[in-house]
N, CA and C atoms of all chains as a GROMACS GRO file, in nm:
protein
  603
    1MET      N    1   1.325   2.812  14.626
    1MET     CA    2   1.364   2.672  14.621
    1MET      C    3   1.277   2.600  14.518
    2LYS      N    4   1.340   2.559  14.410
    2LYS     CA    5   1.265   2.494  14.301
    2LYS      C    6   1.282   2.343  14.312
    3LYS      N    7   1.180   2.276  14.266
    3LYS     CA    8   1.182   2.131  14.271
    3LYS      C    9   1.302   2.076  14.191
    4GLU      N   10   1.330   2.142  14.078
    4GLU     CA   11   1.441   2.093  13.994
    4GLU      C   12   1.575   2.106  14.063
    5ASP      N   13   1.582   2.190  14.164
    5ASP     CA   14   1.710   2.210  14.232
    5ASP      C   15   1.727   2.114  14.349
    6THR      N   16   1.634   2.022  14.362
    6THR     CA   17   1.645   1.927  14.473
    6THR      C   18   1.660   1.786  14.418
    7VAL      N   19   1.700   1.696  14.505
    7VAL     CA   20   1.711   1.556  14.466
    7VAL      C   21   1.655   1.473  14.581
    8LYS      N   22   1.592   1.361  14.546
    8LYS     CA   23   1.531   1.275  14.646
    8LYS      C   24   1.622   1.155  14.668
    9LEU      N   25   1.667   1.138  14.790
    9LEU     CA   26   1.752   1.024  14.824
    9LEU      C   27   1.668   0.923  14.902
   10ILE      N   28   1.668   0.799  14.859
   10ILE     CA   29   1.579   0.698  14.916
   10ILE      C   30   1.661   0.590  14.985
   11SER      N   31   1.626   0.560  15.110
   11SER     CA   32   1.704   0.463  15.188
   11SER      C   33   1.658   0.321  15.159
   12SER      N   34   1.728   0.225  15.222
   12SER     CA   35   1.700   0.083  15.196
   12SER      C   36   1.556   0.047  15.233
   13ASP      N   37   1.501   0.110  15.337
   13ASP     CA   38   1.362   0.076  15.371
   13ASP      C   39   1.262   0.182  15.326
   14GLY      N   40   1.298   0.255  15.221
   14GLY     CA   41   1.198   0.336  15.152
   14GLY      C   42   1.167   0.471  15.213
   15PHE      N   43   1.249   0.518  15.306
   15PHE     CA   44   1.233   0.654  15.357
   15PHE      C   45   1.295   0.751  15.257
   16GLU      N   46   1.233   0.870  15.244
   16GLU     CA   47   1.278   0.965  15.141
   16GLU      C   48   1.330   1.093  15.206
   17PHE      N   49   1.442   1.138  15.153
   17PHE     CA   50   1.501   1.264  15.200
   17PHE      C   51   1.515   1.356  15.080
   18ILE      N   52   1.451   1.472  15.088
   18ILE     CA   53   1.457   1.569  14.978
   18ILE      C   54   1.557   1.677  15.018
   19VAL      N   55   1.665   1.683  14.943
   19VAL     CA   56   1.772   1.777  14.977
   19VAL      C   57   1.807   1.861  14.854
   20ASP      N   58   1.870   1.977  14.879
   20ASP     CA   59   1.919   2.058  14.768
   20ASP      C   60   2.026   1.981  14.692
   21LYS      N   61   2.024   1.996  14.560
   21LYS     CA   62   2.129   1.931  14.481
   21LYS      C   63   2.267   1.976  14.526
   22GLU      N   64   2.276   2.104  14.556
   22GLU     CA   65   2.406   2.158  14.599
   22GLU      C   66   2.456   2.083  14.722
   23ALA      N   67   2.364   2.049  14.812
   23ALA     CA   68   2.403   1.976  14.932
   23ALA      C   69   2.443   1.833  14.897
   24ALA      N   70   2.360   1.767  14.815
   24ALA     CA   71   2.387   1.627  14.782
   24ALA      C   72   2.519   1.612  14.709
   25MET      N   73   2.557   1.718  14.636
   25MET     CA   74   2.680   1.708  14.557
   25MET      C   75   2.806   1.724  14.641
   26VAL      N   76   2.790   1.739  14.771
   26VAL     CA   77   2.905   1.724  14.860
   26VAL      C   78   2.960   1.582  14.842
   27SER      N   79   2.872   1.489  14.810
   27SER     CA   80   2.914   1.352  14.778
   27SER      C   81   2.958   1.345  14.632
   28GLN      N   82   3.083   1.302  14.615
   28GLN     CA   83   3.136   1.291  14.478
   28GLN      C   84   3.058   1.186  14.399
   29THR      N   85   3.017   1.080  14.466
   29THR     CA   86   2.942   0.975  14.397
   29THR      C   87   2.809   1.028  14.345
   30ILE      N   88   2.737   1.101  14.430
   30ILE     CA   89   2.608   1.156  14.387
   30ILE      C   90   2.631   1.263  14.281
   31ARG      N   91   2.737   1.342  14.297
   31ARG     CA   92   2.767   1.443  14.196
   31ARG      C   93   2.785   1.377  14.058
   32ASN      N   94   2.859   1.268  14.056
   32ASN     CA   95   2.879   1.198  13.929
   32ASN      C   96   2.747   1.150  13.870
   33MET      N   97   2.662   1.095  13.958
   33MET     CA   98   2.534   1.044  13.910
   33MET      C   99   2.450   1.157  13.850
   34LEU      N  100   2.456   1.275  13.913
   34LEU     CA  101   2.366   1.383  13.872
   34LEU      C  102   2.422   1.467  13.758
   35THR      N  103   2.553   1.461  13.736
   35THR     CA  104   2.609   1.552  13.637
   35THR      C  105   2.668   1.482  13.515
   36SER      N  106   2.695   1.352  13.525
   36SER     CA  107   2.761   1.292  13.409
   36SER      C  108   2.662   1.282  13.295
   37PRO      N  109   2.707   1.311  13.176
   37PRO     CA  110   2.617   1.307  13.061
   37PRO      C  111   2.577   1.163  13.034
   38GLY      N  112   2.462   1.147  12.968
   38GLY     CA  113   2.422   1.012  12.932
   38GLY      C  114   2.307   0.962  13.015
   39SER      N  115   2.317   0.836  13.052
   39SER     CA  116   2.192   0.765  13.076
   39SER      C  117   2.162   0.735  13.222
   40PHE      N  118   2.231   0.797  13.317
   40PHE     CA  119   2.193   0.770  13.454
   40PHE      C  120   2.046   0.806  13.474
   41ALA      N  121   1.965   0.708  13.510
   41ALA     CA  122   1.823   0.735  13.534
   41ALA      C  123   1.808   0.835  13.648
   42GLU      N  124   1.906   0.832  13.740
   42GLU     CA  125   1.901   0.923  13.854
   42GLU      C  126   1.892   1.068  13.810
   43ARG      N  127   1.959   1.097  13.700
   43ARG     CA  128   1.966   1.235  13.657
   43ARG      C  129   1.830   1.282  13.604
   44GLN      N  130   1.764   1.193  13.531
   44GLN     CA  131   1.635   1.233  13.473
   44GLN      C  132   1.528   1.250  13.580
   45HIS      N  133   1.523   1.162  13.678
   45HIS     CA  134   1.415   1.167  13.775
   45HIS      C  135   1.450   1.246  13.900
   46GLY      N  136   1.577   1.280  13.915
   46GLY     CA  137   1.616   1.349  14.037
   46GLY      C  138   1.597   1.262  14.160
   47GLU      N  139   1.614   1.133  14.143
   47GLU     CA  140   1.593   1.038  14.253
   47GLU      C  141   1.708   0.940  14.257
   48VAL      N  142   1.761   0.916  14.376
   48VAL     CA  143   1.865   0.815  14.388
   48VAL      C  144   1.826   0.720  14.500
   49THR      N  145   1.824   0.591  14.471
   49THR     CA  146   1.791   0.491  14.572
   49THR      C  147   1.920   0.424  14.619
   50PHE      N  148   1.932   0.410  14.750
   50PHE     CA  149   2.049   0.344  14.808
   50PHE      C  150   2.004   0.219  14.881
   51PRO      N  151   2.000   0.106  14.811
   51PRO     CA  152   1.947  -0.016  14.873
   51PRO      C  153   2.032  -0.065  14.989
   52GLU      N  154   2.154  -0.013  15.001
   52GLU     CA  155   2.242  -0.064  15.106
   52GLU      C  156   2.265   0.035  15.219
   53ILE      N  157   2.195   0.148  15.215
   53ILE     CA  158   2.212   0.245  15.322
   53ILE      C  159   2.082   0.255  15.402
   54SER      N  160   2.093   0.234  15.533
   54SER     CA  161   1.974   0.237  15.617
   54SER      C  162   1.930   0.382  15.639
   55THR      N  163   1.806   0.395  15.685
   55THR     CA  164   1.745   0.528  15.698
   55THR      C  165   1.823   0.618  15.793
   56THR      N  166   1.858   0.563  15.908
   56THR     CA  167   1.927   0.644  16.009
   56THR      C  168   2.060   0.696  15.954
   57ILE      N  169   2.130   0.609  15.882
   57ILE     CA  170   2.260   0.649  15.826
   57ILE      C  171   2.240   0.753  15.715
   58LEU      N  172   2.140   0.731  15.629
   58LEU     CA  173   2.119   0.824  15.518
   58LEU      C  174   2.082   0.963  15.570
   59GLU      N  175   2.001   0.966  15.676
   59GLU     CA  176   1.965   1.096  15.733
   59GLU      C  177   2.089   1.165  15.790
   60LYS      N  178   2.172   1.086  15.856
   60LYS     CA  179   2.295   1.142  15.912
   60LYS      C  180   2.383   1.200  15.800
   61ILE      N  181   2.386   1.129  15.690
   61ILE     CA  182   2.466   1.176  15.577
   61ILE      C  183   2.411   1.308  15.522
   62CYS      N  184   2.279   1.317  15.512
   62CYS     CA  185   2.217   1.442  15.465
   62CYS      C  186   2.249   1.556  15.562
   63GLN      N  187   2.243   1.525  15.692
   63GLN     CA  188   2.278   1.628  15.790
   63GLN      C  189   2.422   1.672  15.771
   64TYR      N  190   2.506   1.574  15.739
   64TYR     CA  191   2.646   1.608  15.716
   64TYR      C  192   2.660   1.701  15.595
   65PHE      N  193   2.586   1.674  15.486
   65PHE     CA  194   2.593   1.760  15.367
   65PHE      C  195   2.568   1.906  15.408
   66TYR      N  196   2.463   1.926  15.487
   66TYR     CA  197   2.426   2.063  15.524
   66TYR      C  198   2.525   2.121  15.624
   67TRP      N  199   2.573   2.035  15.713
   67TRP     CA  200   2.678   2.082  15.805
   67TRP      C  201   2.798   2.132  15.724
   68HIS      N  202   2.830   2.059  15.621
   68HIS     CA  203   2.942   2.093  15.534
   68HIS      C  204   2.920   2.231  15.471
   69LEU      N  205   2.797   2.256  15.422
   69LEU     CA  206   2.767   2.386  15.362
   69LEU      C  207   2.774   2.498  15.466
   70GLU      N  208   2.721   2.470  15.585
   70GLU     CA  209   2.730   2.569  15.692
   70GLU      C  210   2.875   2.600  15.724
   71PHE      N  211   2.952   2.495  15.733
   71PHE     CA  212   3.093   2.510  15.769
   71PHE      C  213   3.166   2.592  15.663
   72ALA      N  214   3.134   2.562  15.535
   72ALA     CA  215   3.199   2.632  15.425
   72ALA      C  216   3.164   2.781  15.428
   73SER      N  217   3.046   2.814  15.482
   73SER     CA  218   3.008   2.955  15.488
   73SER      C  219   3.050   3.016  15.621
   74GLY      N  220   3.136   2.947  15.694
   74GLY     CA  221   3.199   3.010  15.809
   74GLY      C  222   3.138   2.982  15.944
   75LYS      N  223   3.041   2.888  15.949
   75LYS     CA  224   2.982   2.855  16.079
   75LYS      C  225   3.056   2.736  16.136
   76ASP      N  226   3.106   2.749  16.256
   76ASP     CA  227   3.182   2.642  16.316
   76ASP      C  228   3.097   2.576  16.424
   77ARG      N  229   3.034   2.465  16.385
   77ARG     CA  230   2.948   2.393  16.477
   77ARG      C  231   2.994   2.248  16.478
   78GLU      N  232   2.994   2.188  16.593
   78GLU     CA  233   3.039   2.049  16.599
   78GLU      C  234   2.938   1.959  16.530
   79PHE      N  235   2.987   1.856  16.462
   79PHE     CA  236   2.895   1.760  16.399
   79PHE      C  237   2.882   1.637  16.488
   80PRO      N  238   2.763   1.615  16.544
   80PRO     CA  239   2.749   1.505  16.639
   80PRO      C  240   2.733   1.370  16.570
   81ILE      N  241   2.806   1.270  16.617
   81ILE     CA  242   2.792   1.134  16.565
   81ILE      C  243   2.777   1.039  16.683
   82GLU      N  244   2.665   0.968  16.685
   82GLU     CA  245   2.644   0.871  16.793
   82GLU      C  246   2.739   0.754  16.771
   83PRO      N  247   2.803   0.705  16.878
   83PRO     CA  248   2.906   0.600  16.864
   83PRO      C  249   2.855   0.477  16.790
   84GLU      N  250   2.728   0.440  16.812
   84GLU     CA  251   2.679   0.315  16.750
   84GLU      C  252   2.662   0.329  16.599
   85LEU      N  253   2.665   0.453  16.549
   85LEU     CA  254   2.649   0.473  16.404
   85LEU      C  255   2.783   0.470  16.331
   86THR      N  256   2.892   0.480  16.408
   86THR     CA  257   3.020   0.513  16.346
   86THR      C  258   3.060   0.420  16.232
   87LEU      N  259   3.052   0.290  16.257
   87LEU     CA  260   3.103   0.196  16.158
   87LEU      C  261   3.022   0.204  16.029
   88GLU      N  262   2.890   0.196  16.042
   88GLU     CA  263   2.807   0.198  15.921
   88GLU      C  264   2.820   0.331  15.848
   89LEU      N  265   2.835   0.438  15.926
   89LEU     CA  266   2.849   0.570  15.866
   89LEU      C  267   2.979   0.580  15.786
   90MET      N  268   3.083   0.522  15.840
   90MET     CA  269   3.211   0.525  15.767
   90MET      C  270   3.202   0.447  15.637
   91MET      N  271   3.133   0.334  15.641
   91MET     CA  272   3.120   0.254  15.519
   91MET      C  273   3.040   0.328  15.414
   92ALA      N  274   2.934   0.395  15.457
   92ALA     CA  275   2.851   0.472  15.363
   92ALA      C  276   2.929   0.591  15.308
   93ALA      N  277   3.006   0.656  15.396
   93ALA     CA  278   3.083   0.772  15.353
   93ALA      C  279   3.188   0.732  15.251
   94ASN      N  280   3.245   0.616  15.272
   94ASN     CA  281   3.343   0.565  15.179
   94ASN      C  282   3.279   0.542  15.041
   95TYR      N  283   3.162   0.479  15.043
   95TYR     CA  284   3.090   0.452  14.918
   95TYR      C  285   3.053   0.582  14.847
   96LEU      N  286   3.015   0.682  14.923
   96LEU     CA  287   2.967   0.807  14.863
   96LEU      C  288   3.078   0.905  14.834
   97HIS      N  289   3.201   0.870  14.867
   97HIS     CA  290   3.314   0.963  14.853
   97HIS      C  291   3.280   1.097  14.918
   98THR      N  292   3.244   1.090  15.043
   98THR     CA  293   3.201   1.209  15.116
   98THR      C  294   3.302   1.241  15.225
   99MET      N  295   2.540   2.985  15.390
   99MET     CA  296   2.413   2.930  15.437
   99MET      C  297   2.398   2.952  15.587
  100ASP      N  298   2.282   2.998  15.628
  100ASP     CA  299   2.261   3.027  15.770
  100ASP      C  300   2.224   2.903  15.850
  101MET      N  301   2.120   2.836  15.806
  101MET     CA  302   2.071   2.721  15.883
  101MET      C  303   1.981   2.637  15.794
  102TYR      N  304   1.942   2.522  15.847
  102TYR     CA  305   1.843   2.439  15.778
  102TYR      C  306   1.754   2.375  15.882
  103ILE      N  307   1.634   2.337  15.840
  103ILE     CA  308   1.548   2.259  15.928
  103ILE      C  309   1.503   2.134  15.853
  104ARG      N  310   1.462   2.035  15.930
  104ARG     CA  311   1.414   1.910  15.872
  104ARG      C  312   1.263   1.902  15.893
  105ILE      N  313   1.190   1.903  15.783
  105ILE     CA  314   1.044   1.897  15.792
  105ILE      C  315   1.000   1.756  15.758
  106LYS      N  316   0.928   1.695  15.851
  106LYS     CA  317   0.898   1.551  15.837
  106LYS      C  318   0.748   1.526  15.831
  107ARG      N  319   0.712   1.435  15.743
  107ARG     CA  320   0.575   1.384  15.736
  107ARG      C  321   0.583   1.242  15.682
  108ASP      N  322   0.519   1.151  15.752
  108ASP     CA  323   0.519   1.011  15.711
  108ASP      C  324   0.664   0.961  15.700
  109LYS      N  325   0.702   0.908  15.583
  109LYS     CA  326   0.840   0.857  15.569
  109LYS      C  327   0.929   0.954  15.493
  110THR      N  328   0.885   1.078  15.482
  110THR     CA  329   0.957   1.176  15.400
  110THR      C  330   1.013   1.288  15.486
  111THR      N  331   1.136   1.329  15.455
  111THR     CA  332   1.199   1.441  15.524
  111THR      C  333   1.244   1.543  15.420
  112TYR      N  334   1.203   1.669  15.438
  112TYR     CA  335   1.250   1.776  15.351
  112TYR      C  336   1.354   1.857  15.427
  113PHE      N  337   1.473   1.868  15.369
  113PHE     CA  338   1.575   1.956  15.426
  113PHE      C  339   1.555   2.094  15.363
  114ILE      N  340   1.525   2.194  15.444
  114ILE     CA  341   1.494   2.327  15.393
  114ILE      C  342   1.597   2.426  15.446
  115ARG      N  343   1.663   2.495  15.353
  115ARG     CA  344   1.757   2.598  15.394
  115ARG      C  345   1.680   2.725  15.430
  116CYS      N  346   1.719   2.792  15.535
  116CYS     CA  347   1.643   2.907  15.580
  116CYS      C  348   1.730   2.998  15.666
  117LYS      N  349   1.668   3.108  15.711
  117LYS     CA  350   1.736   3.204  15.797
  117LYS      C  351   1.655   3.219  15.926
  118PRO      N  352   1.721   3.254  16.037
  118PRO     CA  353   1.645   3.272  16.161
  118PRO      C  354   1.534   3.376  16.147
  119SER      N  355   1.553   3.472  16.055
  119SER     CA  356   1.453   3.579  16.038
  119SER      C  357   1.338   3.538  15.946
  120ASP      N  358   1.345   3.418  15.887
  120ASP     CA  359   1.235   3.372  15.801
  120ASP      C  360   1.109   3.351  15.884
  121LYS      N  361   0.997   3.391  15.826
  121LYS     CA  362   0.870   3.364  15.892
  121LYS      C  363   0.824   3.222  15.857
  122ILE      N  364   0.736   3.170  15.942
  122ILE     CA  365   0.681   3.036  15.915
  122ILE      C  366   0.616   3.034  15.776
  123LEU      N  367   0.552   3.146  15.741
  123LEU     CA  368   0.489   3.154  15.609
  123LEU      C  369   0.593   3.137  15.497
  124ASP      N  370   0.713   3.194  15.516
  124ASP     CA  371   0.819   3.179  15.415
  124ASP      C  372   0.855   3.032  15.398
  125ILE      N  373   0.860   2.960  15.510
  125ILE     CA  374   0.893   2.818  15.505
  125ILE      C  375   0.785   2.742  15.427
  126LYS      N  376   0.658   2.778  15.456
  126LYS     CA  377   0.547   2.710  15.386
  126LYS      C  378   0.553   2.738  15.236
  127GLU      N  379   0.595   2.860  15.201
  127GLU     CA  380   0.605   2.891  15.058
  127GLU      C  381   0.716   2.808  14.991
  128LYS      N  382   0.824   2.787  15.064
  128LYS     CA  383   0.929   2.701  15.009
  128LYS      C  384   0.876   2.559  14.991
  129LEU      N  385   0.799   2.512  15.090
  129LEU     CA  386   0.744   2.377  15.082
  129LEU      C  387   0.646   2.363  14.966
  130GLN      N  388   0.570   2.470  14.944
  130GLN     CA  389   0.470   2.466  14.837
  130GLN      C  390   0.533   2.430  14.703
  131GLU      N  391   0.654   2.482  14.681
  131GLU     CA  392   0.725   2.450  14.557
  131GLU      C  393   0.753   2.300  14.545
  132LEU      N  394   0.776   2.238  14.660
  132LEU     CA  395   0.820   2.098  14.658
  132LEU      C  396   0.705   1.998  14.660
  133ILE      N  397   0.597   2.033  14.728
  133ILE     CA  398   0.492   1.931  14.750
  133ILE      C  399   0.362   1.965  14.679
  134ASP      N  400   0.356   2.076  14.607
  134ASP     CA  401   0.234   2.113  14.534
  134ASP      C  402   0.112   2.121  14.626
  135GLN      N  403   0.133   2.166  14.748
  135GLN     CA  404   0.020   2.188  14.839
  135GLN      C  405   0.021   2.334  14.878
  136PRO      N  406  -0.092   2.405  14.858
  136PRO     CA  407  -0.094   2.547  14.890
  136PRO      C  408  -0.066   2.572  15.039
  137VAL      N  409  -0.013   2.692  15.062
  137VAL     CA  410   0.026   2.731  15.198
  137VAL      C  411  -0.089   2.710  15.298
  138ASN      N  412  -0.211   2.739  15.255
  138ASN     CA  413  -0.325   2.729  15.346
  138ASN      C  414  -0.358   2.586  15.388
  139ASP      N  415  -0.310   2.492  15.310
  139ASP     CA  416  -0.337   2.352  15.344
  139ASP      C  417  -0.223   2.288  15.421
  140GLN      N  418  -0.124   2.369  15.459
  140GLN     CA  419  -0.011   2.317  15.537
  140GLN      C  420  -0.021   2.365  15.681
  141ARG      N  421   0.018   2.279  15.771
  141ARG     CA  422   0.032   2.320  15.910
  141ARG      C  423   0.165   2.266  15.960
  142LEU      N  424   0.242   2.353  16.024
  142LEU     CA  425   0.372   2.311  16.078
  142LEU      C  426   0.361   2.306  16.230
  143ILE      N  427   0.413   2.199  16.288
  143ILE     CA  428   0.395   2.173  16.430
  143ILE      C  429   0.529   2.131  16.490
  144LEU      N  430   0.555   2.178  16.612
  144LEU     CA  431   0.674   2.130  16.683
  144LEU      C  432   0.642   1.992  16.739
  145PRO      N  433   0.715   1.890  16.698
  145PRO     CA  434   0.677   1.755  16.739
  145PRO      C  435   0.691   1.732  16.889
  146GLY      N  436   0.783   1.800  16.955
  146GLY     CA  437   0.801   1.780  17.098
  146GLY      C  438   0.680   1.824  17.179
  147THR      N  439   0.633   1.945  17.151
  147THR     CA  440   0.528   2.005  17.233
  147THR      C  441   0.391   2.000  17.168
  148GLY      N  442   0.386   1.975  17.038
  148GLY     CA  443   0.259   1.980  16.967
  148GLY      C  444   0.214   2.121  16.934
  149GLU      N  445   0.301   2.218  16.958
  149GLU     CA  446   0.265   2.358  16.932
  149GLU      C  447   0.253   2.384  16.782
  150VAL      N  448   0.142   2.445  16.742
  150VAL     CA  449   0.122   2.481  16.602
  150VAL      C  450   0.194   2.614  16.575
  151LEU      N  451   0.275   2.616  16.471
  151LEU     CA  452   0.355   2.735  16.442
  151LEU      C  453   0.272   2.834  16.359
  152GLU      N  454   0.272   2.959  16.404
  152GLU     CA  455   0.191   3.061  16.336
  152GLU      C  456   0.269   3.124  16.222
  153ASP      N  457   0.195   3.154  16.114
  153ASP     CA  458   0.256   3.206  15.992
  153ASP      C  459   0.340   3.331  16.016
  154ALA      N  460   0.293   3.419  16.104
  154ALA     CA  461   0.355   3.550  16.118
  154ALA      C  462   0.483   3.546  16.200
  155LYS      N  463   0.504   3.438  16.275
  155LYS     CA  464   0.622   3.431  16.362
  155LYS      C  465   0.745   3.389  16.283
  156THR      N  466   0.860   3.426  16.334
  156THR     CA  467   0.985   3.387  16.268
  156THR      C  468   1.041   3.263  16.337
  157LEU      N  469   1.136   3.201  16.270
  157LEU     CA  470   1.202   3.085  16.330
  157LEU      C  471   1.269   3.124  16.461
  158ALA      N  472   1.329   3.242  16.462
  158ALA     CA  473   1.395   3.288  16.584
  158ALA      C  474   1.293   3.305  16.696
  159ASP      N  475   1.174   3.362  16.664
  159ASP     CA  476   1.068   3.377  16.765
  159ASP      C  477   1.034   3.243  16.829
  160GLN      N  478   1.032   3.140  16.745
  160GLN     CA  479   0.989   3.008  16.792
  160GLN      C  480   1.106   2.928  16.845
  161LYS      N  481   1.223   2.991  16.855
  161LYS     CA  482   1.344   2.925  16.906
  161LYS      C  483   1.378   2.799  16.824
  162ILE      N  484   1.356   2.807  16.693
  162ILE     CA  485   1.389   2.695  16.607
  162ILE      C  486   1.529   2.718  16.552
  163GLU      N  487   1.618   2.624  16.582
  163GLU     CA  488   1.758   2.638  16.541
  163GLU      C  489   1.792   2.540  16.431
  164THR      N  490   1.914   2.551  16.382
  164THR     CA  491   1.954   2.465  16.272
  164THR      C  492   1.941   2.317  16.311
  165ASP      N  493   1.904   2.234  16.215
  165ASP     CA  494   1.889   2.090  16.232
  165ASP      C  495   1.761   2.052  16.309
  166ALA      N  496   1.678   2.151  16.344
  166ALA     CA  497   1.555   2.119  16.417
  166ALA      C  498   1.460   2.038  16.330
  167VAL      N  499   1.376   1.957  16.396
  167VAL     CA  500   1.275   1.880  16.324
  167VAL      C  501   1.139   1.946  16.345
  168VAL      N  502   1.068   1.967  16.234
  168VAL     CA  503   0.934   2.024  16.240
  168VAL      C  504   0.841   1.928  16.166
  169ALA      N  505   0.724   1.906  16.224
  169ALA     CA  506   0.627   1.815  16.160
  169ALA      C  507   0.537   1.892  16.065
  170LEU      N  508   0.511   1.832  15.951
  170LEU     CA  509   0.417   1.889  15.853
  170LEU      C  510   0.289   1.807  15.855
  171THR      N  511   0.175   1.875  15.864
  171THR     CA  512   0.048   1.806  15.843
  171THR      C  513  -0.027   1.880  15.733
  172LEU      N  514  -0.112   1.807  15.664
  172LEU     CA  515  -0.185   1.863  15.550
  172LEU      C  516  -0.335   1.857  15.577
  173ARG      N  517  -0.406   1.945  15.508
  173ARG     CA  518  -0.552   1.946  15.522
  173ARG      C  519  -0.611   1.826  15.449
  174LYS      N  520  -0.702   1.761  15.515
  174LYS     CA  521  -0.765   1.643  15.453
  174LYS      C  522  -0.888   1.687  15.375
  175ASP      N  523  -0.951   1.590  15.309
  175ASP     CA  524  -1.069   1.620  15.227
  175ASP      C  525  -1.182   1.680  15.309
  176ASP      N  526  -1.194   1.641  15.435
  176ASP     CA  527  -1.303   1.693  15.516
  176ASP      C  528  -1.269   1.828  15.580
  177ASN      N  529  -1.161   1.891  15.528
  177ASN     CA  530  -1.123   2.026  15.571
  177ASN      C  531  -1.050   2.032  15.705
  178GLU      N  532  -1.041   1.920  15.774
  178GLU     CA  533  -0.964   1.917  15.898
  178GLU      C  534  -0.818   1.883  15.865
  179PHE      N  535  -0.728   1.918  15.958
  179PHE     CA  536  -0.589   1.879  15.939
  179PHE      C  537  -0.565   1.740  15.996
  180GLU      N  538  -0.477   1.666  15.930
  180GLU     CA  539  -0.443   1.533  15.981
  180GLU      C  540  -0.359   1.546  16.107
  181GLU      N  541  -0.350   1.435  16.180
  181GLU     CA  542  -0.265   1.430  16.298
  181GLU      C  543  -0.118   1.426  16.256
  182VAL      N  544  -0.029   1.466  16.348
  182VAL     CA  545   0.114   1.452  16.320
  182VAL      C  546   0.147   1.305  16.300
  183ASN      N  547   0.214   1.276  16.192
  183ASN     CA  548   0.250   1.138  16.164
  183ASN      C  549   0.391   1.134  16.107
  184ILE      N  550   0.487   1.101  16.194
  184ILE     CA  551   0.625   1.086  16.150
  184ILE      C  552   0.665   0.942  16.174
  185VAL      N  553   0.698   0.871  16.068
  185VAL     CA  554   0.739   0.732  16.083
  185VAL      C  555   0.887   0.730  16.119
  186ARG      N  556   0.918   0.659  16.227
  186ARG     CA  557   1.059   0.644  16.266
  186ARG      C  558   1.118   0.522  16.197
  187PRO      N  559   1.241   0.530  16.152
  187PRO     CA  560   1.304   0.409  16.099
  187PRO      C  561   1.324   0.311  16.213
  188ASN      N  562   1.317   0.183  16.183
  188ASN     CA  563   1.337   0.087  16.293
  188ASN      C  564   1.469   0.013  16.277
  189ASP      N  565   1.574   0.086  16.238
  189ASP     CA  566   1.705   0.021  16.237
  189ASP      C  567   1.777   0.044  16.369
  190PHE      N  568   1.830   0.166  16.388
  190PHE     CA  569   1.911   0.187  16.509
  190PHE      C  570   1.826   0.221  16.630
  191TYR      N  571   1.724   0.305  16.609
  191TYR     CA  572   1.649   0.356  16.723
  191TYR      C  573   1.579   0.243  16.797
  192GLN      N  574   1.534   0.144  16.721
  192GLN     CA  575   1.462   0.037  16.785
  192GLN      C  576   1.552  -0.041  16.880
  193THR      N  577   1.673  -0.072  16.835
  193THR     CA  578   1.761  -0.147  16.923
  193THR      C  579   1.792  -0.065  17.048
  194ARG      N  580   1.805   0.065  17.030
  194ARG     CA  581   1.836   0.148  17.147
  194ARG      C  582   1.719   0.144  17.246
  195ASP      N  583   1.597   0.155  17.192
  195ASP     CA  584   1.480   0.151  17.279
  195ASP      C  585   1.470   0.017  17.352
  196ALA      N  586   1.498  -0.090  17.278
  196ALA     CA  587   1.486  -0.222  17.338
  196ALA      C  588   1.586  -0.237  17.453
  197GLU      N  589   1.707  -0.186  17.432
  197GLU     CA  590   1.805  -0.192  17.539
  197GLU      C  591   1.757  -0.116  17.661
  198GLY      N  592   1.700   0.002  17.634
  198GLY     CA  593   1.651   0.084  17.743
  198GLY      C  594   1.546   0.011  17.826
  199GLY      N  595   1.462  -0.066  17.757
  199GLY     CA  596   1.357  -0.138  17.826
  199GLY      C  597   1.409  -0.246  17.921
  200ASN      N  598   1.527  -0.297  17.893
  200ASN     CA  599   1.579  -0.405  17.976
  200ASN      C  600   1.645  -0.356  18.104
  201TRP      N  601   1.677  -0.227  18.107
  201TRP     CA  602   1.753  -0.180  18.223
  201TRP      C  603   1.667  -0.165  18.346
   0.00000   0.00000   0.00000
């Protein structure tokens, strides 16, 4: 696991989640930020800040990325979502094209 | 992909892909790449019980499953390890705790 293969996702209150790029790219929005040529600062630093996503939601999203990879490799495990997170999670998922 | 664990210290969480047969030492070596701290200066602890995870044991030995949270502590300047310190976000969890207190 190389540092260059990871990306740091930062929540609205400054919590940091270090995930594999492959996992983060489950999100089409993050994929675009990390792969489009040109000047996205995100691409150079391997860091993306989400001022509008709270820590709990961002962690849930990261868990979802990995759940997605597990699922793609044939593991069938339920993805738990607490009811109180549902609305905010849907809004974040919509923004991230996830 | 077999599984992943969440390694937490302070306000940072590392998502680490791994296998049940990986030894704790393997996990520390993966972390070393990310945090520039040698394996000997890392200590991994189960946050629930406070149990220190031994290098030679595997994740399966320690009953660590996918999505588990493991605390990371680092050696301080005085050669001792720091205490477990995981900062919880105070968005959703706090409201839940507050509700619990009223019941």
